[in-house]
MOPAC internal coordinates of N, CA, C and O (Angstrom, degrees):
PM7 1SCF
backbone

  N    0.0000 0     0.00 0     0.00 0    0    0    0
  C    1.4420 1     0.00 0     0.00 0    1    0    0
  C    1.5031 1   108.08 1     0.00 0    2    1    0
  O    1.2310 1   121.13 1   -46.91 1    3    2    1
  N    1.3033 1   115.44 1   133.09 1    3    2    1
  C    1.4760 1   121.23 1  -175.49 1    5    3    2
  C    1.5172 1   110.21 1   -85.29 1    6    5    3
  O    1.2310 1   119.98 1   -41.71 1    7    6    5
  N    1.3634 1   117.65 1   138.29 1    7    6    5
  C    1.4481 1   120.45 1   176.48 1    9    7    6
  C    1.4924 1   112.88 1   -62.71 1   10    9    7
  O    1.2310 1   119.40 1   162.65 1   11   10    9
  N    1.3426 1   118.75 1   -17.35 1   11   10    9
  C    1.4733 1   121.29 1   178.22 1   13   11   10
  C    1.5080 1   113.16 1   -79.78 1   14   13   11
  O    1.2310 1   119.60 1   176.12 1   15   14   13
  N    1.3239 1   118.37 1    -3.88 1   15   14   13
  C    1.4316 1   124.30 1  -179.35 1   17   15   14
  C    1.5585 1   108.87 1   -57.37 1   18   17   15
  O    1.2310 1   120.78 1   -22.59 1   19   18   17
  N    1.2929 1   116.11 1   157.41 1   19   18   17
  C    1.4895 1   122.56 1  -177.64 1   21   19   18
  C    1.5011 1   110.80 1   -57.45 1   22   21   19
  O    1.2310 1   121.08 1   -41.77 1   23   22   21
  N    1.3269 1   115.55 1   138.23 1   23   22   21
  C    1.4731 1   120.96 1   175.91 1   25   23   22
  C    1.5461 1   108.69 1  -128.75 1   26   25   23
  O    1.2310 1   118.29 1   -44.19 1   27   26   25
  N    1.2979 1   120.86 1   135.81 1   27   26   25
  C    1.4355 1   123.84 1    -0.31 1   29   27   26
  C    1.5285 1   112.38 1   -70.69 1   30   29   27
  O    1.2310 1   119.90 1   -24.63 1   31   30   29
  N    1.2998 1   117.79 1   155.37 1   31   30   29
  C    1.4648 1   121.37 1  -176.48 1   33   31   30
  C    1.5309 1   113.37 1   -71.05 1   34   33   31
  O    1.2310 1   121.81 1   -19.47 1   35   34   33
  N    1.2999 1   114.15 1   160.53 1   35   34   33
  C    1.4658 1   116.77 1   172.23 1   37   35   34
  C    1.5012 1   108.71 1   -72.20 1   38   37   35
  O    1.2310 1   119.84 1   -44.00 1   39   38   37
  N    1.2921 1   117.91 1   136.00 1   39   38   37
  C    1.4628 1   122.40 1  -176.26 1   41   39   38
  C    1.4979 1   111.68 1  -104.94 1   42   41   39
  O    1.2310 1   119.12 1   -29.23 1   43   42   41
  N    1.3449 1   119.28 1   150.77 1   43   42   41
  C    1.4452 1   121.00 1   179.05 1   45   43   42
  C    1.5107 1   109.60 1   -60.12 1   46   45   43
  O    1.2310 1   120.98 1   -28.96 1   47   46   45
  N    1.3311 1   115.73 1   151.04 1   47   46   45
  C    1.4644 1   121.26 1  -177.49 1   49   47   46
  C    1.4993 1   113.90 1   -54.03 1   50   49   47
  O    1.2310 1   119.76 1   141.43 1   51   50   49
  N    1.3551 1   118.06 1   -38.57 1   51   50   49
  C    1.4561 1   121.81 1  -179.44 1   53   51   50
  C    1.5314 1   110.51 1   -56.97 1   54   53   51
  O    1.2310 1   119.13 1   145.77 1   55   54   53
  N    1.3066 1   119.26 1   -34.23 1   55   54   53
  C    1.4741 1   123.28 1  -178.08 1   57   55   54
  C    1.4959 1   109.42 1   -67.83 1   58   57   55
  O    1.2310 1   119.47 1   150.73 1   59   58   57
  N    1.3369 1   118.62 1   -29.27 1   59   58   57
  C    1.4623 1   120.75 1  -177.84 1   61   59   58
  C    1.5698 1   111.00 1   -65.78 1   62   61   59
  O    1.2310 1   121.04 1   162.09 1   63   62   61
  N    1.3425 1   115.61 1   -17.91 1   63   62   61
  C    1.5242 1   120.39 1   179.08 1   65   63   62
  C    1.4940 1   109.88 1   -88.80 1   66   65   63
  O    1.2310 1   119.03 1   171.97 1   67   66   65
  N    1.3712 1   119.46 1    -8.03 1   67   66   65
  C    1.4524 1   119.52 1  -179.93 1   69   67   66
  C    1.5225 1   110.59 1   -78.73 1   70   69   67
  O    1.2310 1   119.25 1   -32.58 1   71   70   69
  N    1.3199 1   119.04 1   147.42 1   71   70   69
  C    1.4546 1   121.67 1   173.48 1   73   71   70
  C    1.5417 1   108.96 1   -59.88 1   74   73   71
  O    1.2310 1   120.00 1   -35.16 1   75   74   73
  N    1.2961 1   117.60 1   144.84 1   75   74   73
  C    1.4738 1   121.28 1   178.65 1   77   75   74
  C    1.5263 1   108.64 1   -71.82 1   78   77   75
  O    1.2310 1   119.79 1   -51.43 1   79   78   77
  N    1.2768 1   118.01 1   128.57 1   79   78   77
  C    1.4796 1   121.15 1   177.47 1   81   79   78
  C    1.5710 1   110.20 1   -58.70 1   82   81   79
  O    1.2310 1   121.27 1   -28.37 1   83   82   81
  N    1.3236 1   115.18 1   151.63 1   83   82   81
  C    1.4647 1   120.88 1   176.04 1   85   83   82
  C    1.4910 1   109.96 1   -71.51 1   86   85   83
  O    1.2310 1   121.16 1   -27.98 1   87   86   85
  N    1.3139 1   115.38 1   152.02 1   87   86   85
  C    1.4515 1   121.08 1   170.76 1   89   87   86
  C    1.5142 1   114.15 1    68.82 1   90   89   87
  O    1.2310 1   120.88 1    14.09 1   91   90   89
  N    1.3137 1   115.93 1  -165.91 1   91   90   89
  C    1.4327 1   122.96 1  -179.07 1   93   91   90
  C    1.5579 1   106.20 1  -135.96 1   94   93   91
  O    1.2310 1   120.38 1   -54.06 1   95   94   93
  N    1.3133 1   116.88 1   125.94 1   95   94   93
  C    1.4734 1   120.50 1   176.17 1   97   95   94
  C    1.5024 1   109.02 1   -90.31 1   98   97   95
  O    1.2310 1   120.64 1   -50.30 1   99   98   97
  N    1.3272 1   116.39 1   129.70 1   99   98   97
  C    1.4715 1   120.52 1   179.54 1  101   99   98
  C    1.5279 1   112.47 1  -114.42 1  102  101   99
  O    1.2310 1   120.42 1   158.35 1  103  102  101
  N    1.2895 1   116.80 1   -21.65 1  103  102  101
  C    1.4877 1   121.52 1  -179.48 1  105  103  102
  C    1.5057 1   111.80 1   -88.36 1  106  105  103
  O    1.2310 1   119.46 1   -29.78 1  107  106  105
  N    1.2997 1   118.64 1   150.22 1  107  106  105
  C    1.4959 1   122.34 1   174.92 1  109  107  106
  C    1.5138 1   109.44 1   -61.08 1  110  109  107
  O    1.2310 1   121.34 1   -25.32 1  111  110  109
  N    1.3248 1   115.03 1   154.68 1  111  110  109
  C    1.4323 1   120.53 1   174.10 1  113  111  110
  C    1.5191 1   108.19 1   -76.12 1  114  113  111
  O    1.2310 1   119.42 1   -27.43 1  115  114  113
  N    1.3433 1   118.72 1   152.57 1  115  114  113
  C    1.4591 1   121.81 1   176.38 1  117  115  114
  C    1.5550 1   105.31 1  -102.79 1  118  117  115
  O    1.2310 1   121.16 1   -59.95 1  119  118  117
  N    1.3455 1   115.39 1   120.05 1  119  118  117
  C    1.4311 1   121.26 1   177.81 1  121  119  118
  C    1.5606 1   106.63 1   -96.86 1  122  121  119
  O    1.2310 1   119.38 1   -64.76 1  123  122  121
  N    1.3019 1   118.79 1   115.24 1  123  122  121
  C    1.4340 1   123.20 1  -175.93 1  125  123  122
  C    1.5462 1   108.79 1  -101.24 1  126  125  123
  O    1.2310 1   120.61 1   -57.36 1  127  126  125
  N    1.2644 1   116.44 1   122.64 1  127  126  125
  C    1.4694 1   118.20 1   176.39 1  129  127  126
  C    1.4916 1   114.95 1   128.70 1  130  129  127
  O    1.2310 1   119.92 1  -163.24 1  131  130  129
  N    1.3512 1   117.75 1    16.76 1  131  130  129
  C    1.4465 1   117.98 1   176.81 1  133  131  130
  C    1.4998 1   112.39 1   155.69 1  134  133  131
  O    1.2310 1   121.69 1    -0.16 1  135  134  133
  N    1.2871 1   114.36 1   179.84 1  135  134  133
  C    1.4739 1   119.99 1  -179.66 1  137  135  134
  C    1.5364 1   110.38 1   -88.69 1  138  137  135
  O    1.2310 1   121.75 1     4.73 1  139  138  137
  N    1.3248 1   114.25 1  -175.27 1  139  138  137
  C    1.4575 1   117.75 1  -177.66 1  141  139  138
  C    1.5169 1   113.01 1   -62.06 1  142  141  139
  O    1.2310 1   120.14 1   147.77 1  143  142  141
  N    1.3863 1   117.34 1   -32.23 1  143  142  141
  C    1.4580 1   120.09 1   177.25 1  145  143  142
  C    1.5092 1   112.03 1   -65.09 1  146  145  143
  O    1.2310 1   120.12 1   143.32 1  147  146  145
  N    1.3468 1   117.38 1   -36.68 1  147  146  145
  C    1.4629 1   121.21 1   175.38 1  149  147  146
  C    1.5172 1   112.75 1   -65.83 1  150  149  147
  O    1.2310 1   120.98 1   135.94 1  151  150  149
  N    1.3123 1   115.74 1   -44.06 1  151  150  149
  C    1.4544 1   120.84 1  -178.11 1  153  151  150
  C    1.5738 1   107.55 1   -67.39 1  154  153  151
  O    1.2310 1   120.02 1   138.72 1  155  154  153
  N    1.3365 1   117.56 1   -41.28 1  155  154  153
  C    1.4324 1   120.33 1  -179.87 1  157  155  154
  C    1.5392 1   109.63 1   -63.37 1  158  157  155
  O    1.2310 1   119.99 1   134.70 1  159  158  157
  N    1.3304 1   117.63 1   -45.30 1  159  158  157
  C    1.4767 1   122.12 1   178.39 1  161  159  158
  C    1.5112 1   112.53 1   -58.02 1  162  161  159
  O    1.2310 1   120.53 1   140.86 1  163  162  161
  N    1.3292 1   116.60 1   -39.14 1  163  162  161
  C    1.4754 1   120.02 1   178.73 1  165  163  162
  C    1.5013 1   112.30 1   -62.01 1  166  165  163
  O    1.2310 1   121.17 1   130.37 1  167  166  165
  N    1.3564 1   115.37 1   -49.63 1  167  166  165
  C    1.4452 1   117.73 1  -179.41 1  169  167  166
  C    1.5509 1   112.61 1   -76.70 1  170  169  167
  O    1.2310 1   118.82 1   147.91 1  171  170  169
  N    1.3030 1   119.85 1   -32.09 1  171  170  169
  C    1.4222 1   122.03 1   178.93 1  173  171  170
  C    1.5404 1   110.54 1   -66.35 1  174  173  171
  O    1.2310 1   120.05 1   142.28 1  175  174  173
  N    1.3310 1   117.52 1   -37.72 1  175  174  173
  C    1.4525 1   120.56 1   176.91 1  177  175  174
  C    1.5109 1   110.72 1   -61.79 1  178  177  175
  O    1.2310 1   119.88 1   141.19 1  179  178  177
  N    1.3250 1   117.84 1   -38.81 1  179  178  177
  C    1.4590 1   119.76 1   178.69 1  181  179  178
  C    1.5170 1   111.99 1   -69.56 1  182  181  179
  O    1.2310 1   120.72 1   142.28 1  183  182  181
  N    1.3768 1   116.23 1   -37.72 1  183  182  181
  C    1.4874 1   120.85 1   175.36 1  185  183  182
  C    1.5156 1   109.00 1   -60.99 1  186  185  183
  O    1.2310 1   120.73 1   131.04 1  187  186  185
  N    1.3554 1   116.21 1   -48.96 1  187  186  185
  C    1.4383 1   122.48 1  -177.88 1  189  187  186
  C    1.5214 1   111.81 1   -61.08 1  190  189  187
  O    1.2310 1   120.11 1   151.08 1  191  190  189
  N    1.3090 1   117.40 1   -28.92 1  191  190  189
  C    1.4693 1   120.63 1  -179.51 1  193  191  190
  C    1.5597 1   111.72 1   -88.85 1  194  193  191
  O    1.2310 1   121.25 1  -176.37 1  195  194  193
  N    1.3825 1   115.22 1     3.63 1  195  194  193
  C    1.4424 1   120.41 1   176.88 1  197  195  194
  C    1.5072 1   113.89 1    77.09 1  198  197  195
  O    1.2310 1   120.30 1  -160.07 1  199  198  197
  N    1.3252 1   117.04 1    19.93 1  199  198  197
  C    1.4454 1   122.25 1   179.95 1  201  199  198
  C    1.4836 1   111.65 1   -85.59 1  202  201  199
  O    1.2310 1   120.05 1   -53.99 1  203  202  201
  N    1.3368 1   117.51 1   126.01 1  203  202  201
  C    1.4805 1   120.30 1   179.33 1  205  203  202
  C    1.5364 1   110.11 1   -79.08 1  206  205  203
  O    1.2310 1   120.68 1   155.57 1  207  206  205
  N    1.3639 1   116.30 1   -24.43 1  207  206  205
  C    1.4744 1   121.13 1   179.15 1  209  207  206
  C    1.4928 1   110.53 1  -124.48 1  210  209  207
  O    1.2310 1   120.57 1   -42.16 1  211  210  209
  N    1.3096 1   116.51 1   137.84 1  211  210  209
  C    1.4326 1   124.17 1   178.06 1  213  211  210
  C    1.5179 1   109.33 1  -107.48 1  214  213  211
  O    1.2310 1   119.76 1   -31.02 1  215  214  213
  N    1.3363 1   118.07 1   148.98 1  215  214  213
  C    1.4410 1   122.36 1   176.30 1  217  215  214
  C    1.5311 1   110.90 1   -92.65 1  218  217  215
  O    1.2310 1   121.72 1   -47.87 1  219  218  217
  N    1.3185 1   114.31 1   132.13 1  219  218  217
  C    1.4753 1   120.53 1   171.44 1  221  219  218
  C    1.5570 1   108.99 1  -134.10 1  222  221  219
  O    1.2310 1   120.84 1   -11.88 1  223  222  221
  N    1.3084 1   116.01 1   168.12 1  223  222  221
  C    1.4720 1   120.63 1   176.02 1  225  223  222
  C    1.4877 1   107.77 1  -119.15 1  226  225  223
  O    1.2310 1   120.85 1   -33.74 1  227  226  225
  N    1.3666 1   115.99 1   146.26 1  227  226  225
  C    1.4342 1   122.85 1  -179.38 1  229  227  226
  C    1.5355 1   107.74 1  -135.30 1  230  229  227
  O    1.2310 1   119.78 1   -45.73 1  231  230  229
  N    1.3035 1   118.03 1   134.27 1  231  230  229
  C    1.4657 1   119.63 1  -176.77 1  233  231  230
  C    1.5070 1   113.68 1   -96.17 1  234  233  231
  O    1.2310 1   120.22 1  -171.16 1  235  234  233
  N    1.3642 1   117.18 1     8.84 1  235  234  233
  C    1.4801 1   117.50 1   178.06 1  237  235  234
  C    1.5334 1   109.98 1   -63.81 1  238  237  235
  O    1.2310 1   121.27 1   -39.48 1  239  238  237
  N    1.3387 1   115.17 1   140.52 1  239  238  237
  C    1.4743 1   117.99 1   179.34 1  241  239  238
  C    1.5167 1   114.59 1   -58.97 1  242  241  239
  O    1.2310 1   120.57 1   -38.00 1  243  242  241
  N    1.3165 1   116.51 1   142.00 1  243  242  241
  C    1.4416 1   121.17 1   177.87 1  245  243  242
  C    1.4911 1   108.62 1  -127.87 1  246  245  243
  O    1.2310 1   120.59 1   -76.02 1  247  246  245
  N    1.3381 1   116.48 1   103.98 1  247  246  245
  C    1.4078 1   119.58 1   179.98 1  249  247  246
  C    1.5109 1   114.40 1   -91.04 1  250  249  247
  O    1.2310 1   118.77 1    -4.55 1  251  250  249
  N    1.3038 1   119.95 1   175.45 1  251  250  249
  C    1.4706 1   121.59 1   176.97 1  253  251  250
  C    1.5101 1   107.91 1   -56.57 1  254  253  251
  O    1.2310 1   120.50 1   -42.86 1  255  254  253
  N    1.3201 1   116.64 1   137.14 1  255  254  253
  C    1.4649 1   122.03 1   176.35 1  257  255  254
  C    1.5426 1   111.58 1    82.98 1  258  257  255
  O    1.2310 1   119.79 1  -173.97 1  259  258  257
  N    1.3222 1   118.01 1     6.03 1  259  258  257
  C    1.4855 1   117.73 1   178.37 1  261  259  258
  C    1.4971 1   110.67 1   -65.57 1  262  261  259
  O    1.2310 1   120.82 1   -36.51 1  263  262  261
  N    1.2874 1   116.04 1   143.49 1  263  262  261
  C    1.4642 1   120.11 1   178.65 1  265  263  262
  C    1.5207 1   112.06 1   -64.58 1  266  265  263
  O    1.2310 1   120.01 1   -30.72 1  267  266  265
  N    1.3444 1   117.59 1   149.28 1  267  266  265
  C    1.4721 1   121.92 1  -177.55 1  269  267  266
  C    1.5119 1   111.57 1   -79.54 1  270  269  267
  O    1.2310 1   119.53 1   164.94 1  271  270  269
  N    1.2862 1   118.50 1   -15.06 1  271  270  269
  C    1.4685 1   120.02 1   176.73 1  273  271  270
  C    1.5180 1   109.42 1  -124.25 1  274  273  271
  O    1.2310 1   121.78 1   -29.82 1  275  274  273
  N    1.3155 1   114.21 1   150.18 1  275  274  273
  C    1.4495 1   123.79 1   173.13 1  277  275  274
  C    1.4964 1   106.72 1  -149.12 1  278  277  275
  O    1.2310 1   119.84 1    -7.12 1  279  278  277
  N    1.3272 1   117.91 1   172.88 1  279  278  277
  C    1.4388 1   121.46 1  -177.57 1  281  279  278
  C    1.5223 1   110.79 1   -84.29 1  282  281  279
  O    1.2310 1   119.72 1   -51.09 1  283  282  281
  N    1.2909 1   118.14 1   128.91 1  283  282  281
  C    1.4785 1   124.93 1   170.32 1  285  283  282
  C    1.4925 1   108.14 1   -71.33 1  286  285  283
  O    1.2310 1   120.23 1   123.77 1  287  286  285
  N    1.3215 1   117.16 1   -56.23 1  287  286  285
  C    1.4366 1   127.83 1   174.26 1  289  287  286
  C    1.4608 1   108.53 1  -147.87 1  290  289  287
  O    1.2310 1   118.46 1    -3.51 1  291  290  289
  N    1.3672 1   120.53 1   176.49 1  291  290  289
  C    1.4325 1   118.15 1  -179.37 1  293  291  290
  C    1.5383 1   112.32 1   -57.94 1  294  293  291
  O    1.2310 1   122.15 1   -54.72 1  295  294  293
  N    1.3332 1   113.48 1   125.28 1  295  294  293
  C    1.4641 1   119.76 1   176.89 1  297  295  294
  C    1.5335 1   116.88 1    85.72 1  298  297  295
  O    1.2310 1   121.03 1   173.66 1  299  298  297
  N    1.3589 1   115.63 1    -6.34 1  299  298  297
  C    1.4776 1   118.38 1  -176.64 1  301  299  298
  C    1.5699 1   107.40 1  -124.64 1  302  301  299
  O    1.2310 1   119.73 1   -63.89 1  303  302  301
  N    1.3398 1   118.12 1   116.11 1  303  302  301
  C    1.4629 1   120.41 1   179.13 1  305  303  302
  C    1.5147 1   112.09 1   -85.19 1  306  305  303
  O    1.2310 1   120.87 1   -15.31 1  307  306  305
  N    1.3222 1   115.95 1   164.69 1  307  306  305
  C    1.5118 1   121.77 1   172.29 1  309  307  306
  C    1.5320 1   105.39 1  -136.49 1  310  309  307
  O    1.2310 1   121.50 1   -25.54 1  311  310  309
  N    1.3139 1   114.74 1   154.46 1  311  310  309
  C    1.4872 1   121.32 1  -171.57 1  313  311  310
  C    1.4847 1   108.91 1  -126.97 1  314  313  311
  O    1.2310 1   118.80 1   -51.64 1  315  314  313
  N    1.2941 1   119.89 1   128.36 1  315  314  313
  C    1.5090 1   122.58 1  -179.60 1  317  315  314
  C    1.5146 1   108.65 1   -72.41 1  318  317  315
  O    1.2310 1   120.68 1   -37.35 1  319  318  317
  N    1.3406 1   116.30 1   142.65 1  319  318  317
  C    1.4966 1   119.70 1   178.03 1  321  319  318
  C    1.4957 1   111.29 1   -94.67 1  322  321  319
  O    1.2310 1   120.37 1   163.98 1  323  322  321
  N    1.3600 1   116.89 1   -16.02 1  323  322  321
  C    1.4798 1   119.81 1  -173.38 1  325  323  322
  C    1.4882 1   113.99 1    94.78 1  326  325  323
  O    1.2310 1   120.32 1   167.81 1  327  326  325
  N    1.3369 1   116.99 1   -12.19 1  327  326  325
  C    1.4281 1   122.35 1   178.53 1  329  327  326
  C    1.5353 1   108.75 1   -83.37 1  330  329  327
  O    1.2310 1   122.05 1   -27.88 1  331  330  329
  N    1.3984 1   113.68 1   152.12 1  331  330  329
  C    1.4220 1   118.91 1   175.65 1  333  331  330
  C    1.5340 1   108.90 1  -132.15 1  334  333  331
  O    1.2310 1   120.82 1   -27.36 1  335  334  333
  N    1.3372 1   116.03 1   152.64 1  335  334  333
  C    1.4193 1   122.95 1   176.12 1  337  335  334
  C    1.5511 1   107.14 1  -126.85 1  338  337  335
  O    1.2310 1   121.31 1   -45.01 1  339  338  337
  N    1.2952 1   115.09 1   134.99 1  339  338  337
  C    1.5305 1   118.25 1   179.68 1  341  339  338
  C    1.4949 1   105.70 1  -105.14 1  342  341  339
  O    1.2310 1   120.56 1   -58.02 1  343  342  341
  N    1.3614 1   116.53 1   121.98 1  343  342  341
  C    1.4023 1   123.65 1  -179.61 1  345  343  342
  C    1.5417 1   110.34 1   -73.70 1  346  345  343
  O    1.2310 1   121.25 1   -11.33 1  347  346  345
  N    1.3224 1   115.22 1   168.67 1  347  346  345
  C    1.4937 1   120.32 1   179.33 1  349  347  346
  C    1.5292 1   111.82 1   -57.24 1  350  349  347
  O    1.2310 1   121.19 1   151.23 1  351  350  349
  N    1.3469 1   115.32 1   -28.77 1  351  350  349
  C    1.4729 1   120.26 1  -177.10 1  353  351  350
  C    1.5424 1   110.41 1   -86.58 1  354  353  351
  O    1.2310 1   119.91 1  -177.85 1  355  354  353
  N    1.3517 1   117.77 1     2.15 1  355  354  353
  C    1.5015 1   119.93 1   179.96 1  357  355  354
  C    1.4961 1   112.76 1    89.14 1  358  357  355
  O    1.2310 1   118.90 1   174.81 1  359  358  357
  N    1.3213 1   119.71 1    -5.19 1  359  358  357
  C    1.4890 1   122.38 1  -179.73 1  361  359  358
  C    1.5106 1   108.48 1   -71.89 1  362  361  359
  O    1.2310 1   120.84 1   -42.93 1  363  362  361
  N    1.3416 1   115.99 1   137.07 1  363  362  361
  C    1.4345 1   122.19 1  -178.38 1  365  363  362
  C    1.5542 1   108.01 1   -91.66 1  366  365  363
  O    1.2310 1   120.32 1   -51.35 1  367  366  365
  N    1.3089 1   117.00 1   128.65 1  367  366  365
  C    1.4774 1   123.23 1   177.46 1  369  367  366
  C    1.5139 1   107.50 1  -116.93 1  370  369  367
  O    1.2310 1   121.39 1   -45.30 1  371  370  369
  N    1.3455 1   114.94 1   134.70 1  371  370  369
  C    1.4483 1   122.04 1   178.90 1  373  371  370
  C    1.5145 1   110.80 1   -95.68 1  374  373  371
  O    1.2310 1   120.40 1   -42.78 1  375  374  373
  N    1.3219 1   116.84 1   137.22 1  375  374  373
  C    1.4445 1   122.53 1  -176.05 1  377  375  374
  C    1.5407 1   108.09 1   -87.45 1  378  377  375
  O    1.2310 1   120.72 1   -49.38 1  379  378  377
  N    1.3532 1   116.23 1   130.62 1  379  378  377
  C    1.4510 1   123.52 1  -179.96 1  381  379  378
  C    1.5287 1   110.42 1  -126.07 1  382  381  379
  O    1.2310 1   120.59 1   -23.21 1  383  382  381
  N    1.3089 1   116.49 1   156.79 1  383  382  381
  C    1.4688 1   122.55 1   171.64 1  385  383  382
  C    1.5446 1   107.74 1  -107.95 1  386  385  383
  O    1.2310 1   120.43 1   -44.26 1  387  386  385
  N    1.3117 1   116.78 1   135.74 1  387  386  385
  C    1.4398 1   124.52 1  -178.58 1  389  387  386
  C    1.5170 1   109.13 1  -127.18 1  390  389  387
  O    1.2310 1   118.74 1   -43.19 1  391  390  389
  N    1.3455 1   120.01 1   136.81 1  391  390  389
  C    1.4593 1   120.44 1   174.92 1  393  391  390
  C    1.5155 1   109.33 1   -60.02 1  394  393  391
  O    1.2310 1   121.25 1   -62.83 1  395  394  393
  N    1.3350 1   115.21 1   117.17 1  395  394  393
  C    1.4518 1   122.84 1  -169.62 1  397  395  394
  C    1.5081 1   113.42 1   -59.67 1  398  397  395
  O    1.2310 1   120.25 1   122.96 1  399  398  397
  N    1.3522 1   117.12 1   -57.04 1  399  398  397
  C    1.4577 1   120.21 1  -174.64 1  401  399  398
  C    1.5547 1   109.04 1   -63.60 1  402  401  399
  O    1.2310 1   119.00 1   143.25 1  403  402  401
  N    1.3132 1   119.51 1   -36.75 1  403  402  401
  C    1.4552 1   123.25 1   179.13 1  405  403  402
  C    1.4969 1   112.18 1   -65.17 1  406  405  403
  O    1.2310 1   120.12 1   141.04 1  407  406  405
  N    1.3785 1   117.38 1   -38.96 1  407  406  405
  C    1.4354 1   124.14 1   178.17 1  409  407  406
  C    1.5429 1   109.82 1   -65.64 1  410  409  407
  O    1.2310 1   120.76 1   138.68 1  411  410  409
  N    1.3211 1   116.14 1   -41.32 1  411  410  409
  C    1.4714 1   121.72 1   178.57 1  413  411  410
  C    1.5655 1   109.20 1   -64.33 1  414  413  411
  O    1.2310 1   120.24 1   135.50 1  415  414  413
  N    1.2890 1   117.15 1   -44.50 1  415  414  413
  C    1.4480 1   120.95 1   177.44 1  417  415  414
  C    1.5260 1   112.42 1   -62.83 1  418  417  415
  O    1.2310 1   121.76 1   139.72 1  419  418  417
  N    1.3456 1   114.24 1   -40.28 1  419  418  417
  C    1.5033 1   119.32 1   177.66 1  421  419  418
  C    1.5045 1   110.79 1   -58.92 1  422  421  419
  O    1.2310 1   120.22 1   139.27 1  423  422  421
  N    1.3470 1   117.19 1   -40.73 1  423  422  421
  C    1.4786 1   120.74 1   176.87 1  425  423  422
  C    1.5300 1   109.14 1   -61.10 1  426  425  423
  O    1.2310 1   119.03 1   132.83 1  427  426  425
  N    1.2958 1   119.45 1   -47.17 1  427  426  425
  C    1.4101 1   123.64 1  -178.57 1  429  427  426
  C    1.5730 1   111.99 1   -63.92 1  430  429  427
  O    1.2310 1   120.38 1   151.97 1  431  430  429
  N    1.2940 1   116.87 1   -28.03 1  431  430  429
  C    1.4505 1   121.80 1  -179.21 1  433  431  430
  C    1.5578 1   114.47 1   -90.20 1  434  433  431
  O    1.2310 1   122.17 1  -177.28 1  435  434  433
  N    1.3403 1   113.45 1     2.72 1  435  434  433
  C    1.4705 1   117.95 1  -178.92 1  437  435  434
  C    1.5214 1   117.91 1    79.09 1  438  437  435
  O    1.2310 1   121.72 1  -158.62 1  439  438  437
  N    1.3454 1   114.32 1    21.38 1  439  438  437
  C    1.4776 1   120.19 1  -178.04 1  441  439  438
  C    1.5348 1   107.98 1   -97.63 1  442  441  439
  O    1.2310 1   118.84 1  -166.42 1  443  442  441
  N    1.2873 1   119.81 1    13.58 1  443  442  441
  C    1.4993 1   123.36 1   177.07 1  445  443  442
  C    1.5379 1   105.53 1  -132.68 1  446  445  443
  O    1.2310 1   121.86 1   -56.40 1  447  446  445
  N    1.3781 1   114.04 1   123.60 1  447  446  445
  C    1.4643 1   121.62 1   174.74 1  449  447  446
  C    1.5264 1   107.03 1  -101.87 1  450  449  447
  O    1.2310 1   120.87 1   -56.94 1  451  450  449
  N    1.3001 1   115.94 1   123.06 1  451  450  449
  C    1.4877 1   119.84 1  -176.68 1  453  451  450
  C    1.5305 1   109.59 1   -96.46 1  454  453  451
  O    1.2310 1   122.12 1   -45.81 1  455  454  453
  N    1.3502 1   113.54 1   134.19 1  455  454  453
  C    1.4684 1   122.26 1   179.57 1  457  455  454
  C    1.5012 1   109.95 1  -128.42 1  458  457  455
  O    1.2310 1   120.85 1   -36.39 1  459  458  457
  N    1.3481 1   115.97 1   143.61 1  459  458  457
  C    1.4508 1   118.07 1   174.61 1  461  459  458
  C    1.5052 1   110.98 1   -69.04 1  462  461  459
  O    1.2310 1   120.44 1   -34.74 1  463  462  461
  N    1.3043 1   116.77 1   145.26 1  463  462  461
  C    1.4502 1   121.70 1  -179.25 1  465  463  462
  C    1.5226 1   110.13 1   -73.75 1  466  465  463
  O    1.2310 1   121.68 1   -33.35 1  467  466  465
  N    1.3123 1   114.40 1   146.65 1  467  466  465
  C    1.4606 1   119.58 1   172.91 1  469  467  466
  C    1.5136 1   105.85 1   -80.78 1  470  469  467
  O    1.2310 1   121.32 1   -15.95 1  471  470  469
  N    1.3019 1   115.08 1   164.05 1  471  470  469
  C    1.4882 1   122.56 1   179.92 1  473  471  470
  C    1.5425 1   108.25 1   -49.90 1  474  473  471
  O    1.2310 1   120.43 1   -54.49 1  475  474  473
  N    1.3247 1   116.79 1   125.51 1  475  474  473
  C    1.4677 1   122.07 1   173.16 1  477  475  474
  C    1.5565 1   114.71 1    81.05 1  478  477  475
  O    1.2310 1   119.94 1  -178.90 1  479  478  477
  N    1.3150 1   117.72 1     1.10 1  479  478  477
  C    1.4935 1   119.47 1  -177.23 1  481  479  478
  C    1.5502 1   108.63 1   -81.63 1  482  481  479
  O    1.2310 1   122.67 1   -23.82 1  483  482  481
  N    1.2788 1   112.49 1   156.18 1  483  482  481
  C    1.4472 1   120.67 1   179.59 1  485  483  482
  C    1.5047 1   109.78 1  -102.81 1  486  485  483
  O    1.2310 1   120.45 1   -30.90 1  487  486  485
  N    1.3299 1   116.75 1   149.10 1  487  486  485
  C    1.4746 1   120.88 1   179.74 1  489  487  486
  C    1.5166 1   108.28 1   -61.31 1  490  489  487
  O    1.2310 1   120.31 1   -40.20 1  491  490  489
  N    1.2880 1   117.01 1   139.80 1  491  490  489
  C    1.4297 1   120.08 1   177.41 1  493  491  490
  C    1.5227 1   112.99 1  -172.97 1  494  493  491
  O    1.2310 1   120.88 1     7.08 1  495  494  493
  N    1.2747 1   115.91 1  -172.92 1  495  494  493
  C    1.4112 1   120.95 1   178.45 1  497  495  494
  C    1.5136 1   107.57 1  -145.70 1  498  497  495
  O    1.2310 1   119.13 1    -9.42 1  499  498  497
  N    1.3090 1   119.27 1   170.58 1  499  498  497
  C    1.4292 1   120.54 1   175.84 1  501  499  498
  C    1.4706 1   112.74 1   155.39 1  502  501  499
  O    1.2310 1   120.10 1   180.00 1  503  502  501

């Protein structure tokens, strides 16, 4: 996918049924768990498998009444599944769905900042 592609990207139809996240995100998403090649491989594998939505984990707190959607990066929403993963360090990670092709394009456009994982952390974004 070319970084020159139209932004914001066209989103899968299922995303159009999601509530619009609050506010506007202007900063890139932080991808924890590897470099850009790792992030690209995660989303490219989902694209290659024909998946419209990719699974990621986010460690942002989710209290009662939290919205089911939030921004993955500027222009790209993510939707909580309700599932949780507990890392080796005891940290709770929430499972989200992200439009796969849009996330891959966001990486190519510099809207994803990649960070190495801390000991025991799970791959994710947020």
